[in-house]
C-alpha positions in Angstrom: 6.7 -2.9 -50.9 5.9 0.8 -51.1 6.9 3.6 -48.8 4.3 4.9 -46.4 3.1 8.4 -47.3 5.7 11.1 -46.7 3.2 14.0 -46.8 -0.1 14.5 -45.3 -2.5 17.3 -46.2 -4.2 18.7 -43.1 -7.7 19.9 -42.7 -6.3 23.4 -43.5 -5.2 22.0 -47.0 -1.6 22.4 -45.9 0.9 19.6 -46.9 3.1 18.6 -44.0 5.7 16.0 -43.3 3.7 12.8 -42.6 5.2 12.2 -39.1 3.1 15.1 -37.9 -0.2 13.1 -38.3 -3.4 14.9 -37.3 -2.4 16.0 -33.8 -2.9 19.8 -33.6 0.1 20.2 -31.2 2.3 18.3 -33.5 1.2 20.4 -36.4 1.9 23.6 -34.5 5.3 22.3 -33.5 6.1 21.3 -37.1 4.9 24.5 -38.5 6.4 26.9 -36.0 9.5 25.2 -34.5 10.9 22.0 -36.1 13.8 22.9 -38.3 13.8 26.6 -37.3 17.3 27.7 -36.3 17.6 27.7 -32.5 20.3 29.8 -31.0 21.4 30.7 -27.4 22.8 28.5 -24.7 19.6 28.3 -22.6 17.5 27.3 -25.6 20.0 24.7 -26.9 20.4 23.3 -23.4 16.7 22.9 -23.1 16.5 21.1 -26.4 19.4 18.8 -25.5 17.6 18.0 -22.2 14.3 17.3 -23.9 15.8 15.2 -26.6 17.6 13.2 -23.9 14.3 12.7 -22.1 12.7 11.6 -25.5 15.2 8.7 -25.9 13.0 5.6 -26.1 9.8 7.6 -26.2 7.8 9.5 -28.8 8.5 13.2 -29.3 4.8 14.0 -28.7 5.1 12.6 -25.2 7.8 15.1 -24.5 6.1 17.9 -26.3 2.9 17.5 -24.3 4.9 17.7 -21.1 7.3 20.5 -22.2 5.7 23.1 -19.9 6.0 20.7 -16.9 9.6 20.1 -17.7 10.2 23.9 -17.9 8.6 24.3 -14.5 10.5 21.3 -13.0 13.9 22.5 -14.3 13.6 26.3 -13.6 12.9 27.1 -17.3 16.2 25.3 -18.1 18.2 28.1 -16.6 21.7 26.5 -16.7 22.9 27.9 -13.3 19.6 27.0 -11.5 19.7 23.5 -12.9 23.4 23.0 -12.1 22.6 24.0 -8.5 20.0 21.3 -8.0 20.6 18.9 -5.2 19.9 15.2 -4.4 16.7 16.4 -2.7 15.7 18.0 -6.0 16.3 14.7 -7.8 14.1 12.9 -5.3 11.3 15.5 -5.8 11.6 15.2 -9.5 11.5 11.4 -9.5 8.1 11.7 -7.8 6.8 14.4 -10.2 4.2 12.7 -12.4 4.0 15.7 -14.8 7.4 14.9 -16.2 9.2 11.6 -17.2 10.4 10.2 -13.9 13.6 8.6 -15.1 16.3 9.1 -12.4 19.1 8.6 -15.0 17.7 11.2 -17.3 17.0 13.7 -14.4 20.6 13.3 -13.2 21.9 13.7 -16.7 20.1 17.0 -17.1 21.6 18.3 -13.9 25.0 16.9 -14.7 24.8 18.4 -18.2 24.0 21.8 -16.8 27.1 21.6 -14.6 29.2 20.7 -17.6 27.6 23.5 -19.6 28.4 26.0 -16.8 32.1 25.0 -16.9 32.4 24.8 -20.7 34.4 27.9 -21.1 32.6 28.5 -24.4 29.1 28.9 -25.7 27.1 25.6 -25.8 25.1 27.0 -28.8 28.2 27.8 -30.7 29.7 24.4 -29.9 26.6 22.6 -31.2 26.4 24.7 -34.3 30.0 24.1 -35.2 28.9 20.6 -36.1 26.3 21.8 -38.7 26.6 19.8 -41.9 28.0 21.6 -45.0 25.3 23.1 -47.2 24.2 21.3 -50.3 22.7 18.1 -49.0 19.7 17.3 -51.2 16.2 17.7 -49.7 14.7 14.3 -48.7 12.1 13.3 -51.2 10.6 10.7 -48.8 10.6 10.2 -45.0 12.6 7.0 -45.7 15.4 9.2 -47.1 16.0 10.9 -43.7 18.9 9.3 -41.8 18.7 8.5 -38.1 22.5 9.2 -37.7 25.0 11.1 -39.7 28.7 11.6 -39.5 28.1 15.1 -38.0 25.7 13.8 -35.3 28.1 11.1 -34.4 30.9 13.6 -34.1 28.8 16.0 -32.0 27.8 13.1 -29.8 31.4 12.1 -29.3 32.5 15.6 -28.5 29.7 16.2 -26.0 30.4 12.8 -24.4 34.1 13.7 -24.2 33.2 16.8 -22.3 31.0 14.9 -19.9 27.5 15.1 -21.3 25.1 12.2 -21.0 22.1 11.1 -23.0 23.6 12.6 -26.1 23.9 9.6 -28.4 24.3 10.0 -32.2 20.6 9.4 -32.9 19.6 11.8 -30.2 22.0 14.4 -31.6 20.6 14.0 -35.1 17.1 14.6 -33.7 18.5 17.8 -32.1 20.1 18.9 -35.4 16.7 18.5 -37.1 14.6 20.2 -34.4 17.1 23.0 -33.8 17.5 23.8 -37.5 21.0 22.6 -38.1 19.6 20.5 -40.9 16.3 21.0 -42.9 14.6 17.6 -43.2 11.2 18.8 -44.2 10.4 16.5 -47.1 9.9 17.8 -50.7 6.4 19.1 -51.0 6.0 20.1 -47.4 5.0 23.7 -47.1 8.0 24.3 -44.8 10.5 22.8 -47.2 13.2 25.5 -47.7 11.3 28.1 -45.7 
């Protein structure tokens, strides 16, 4: 049995991680965002929220609705989301432009409340779980783990503090997308950039 391709060359002759496929929005996300260090509490809170909504779905589903999520959740302003009421939850459950999952909607609001009361920077907390440098670059997509000791530890710490929809796999996806790890496969034009 052979691995599926780990790189795809786009119509622009650019080699990319094969998970991108040919979707232009996915290519833009890969090229401009995925694996780029993301700092700041609002930005990290948004990414945690979107990764939580992604659980059980494909990332492109979330990416295509990202602007609707930003509108629905006040651009992920932590104080504004923390102030949302049960009436807001009912409104959001009926909003077809986002994922209408009551548990995930309530988790975002609850997570905003936890973030507001943290007493420290959410961004700094998340980045404190960054793996030590020196991990080899994945040669193939199959070399990329779904969970690591660091993502498990981050998940456990966030859960201990009251966060929801922050499982170890979701937190590893956060680490990849927010640049805590660089999982661009060898040969991808973004590898090591």
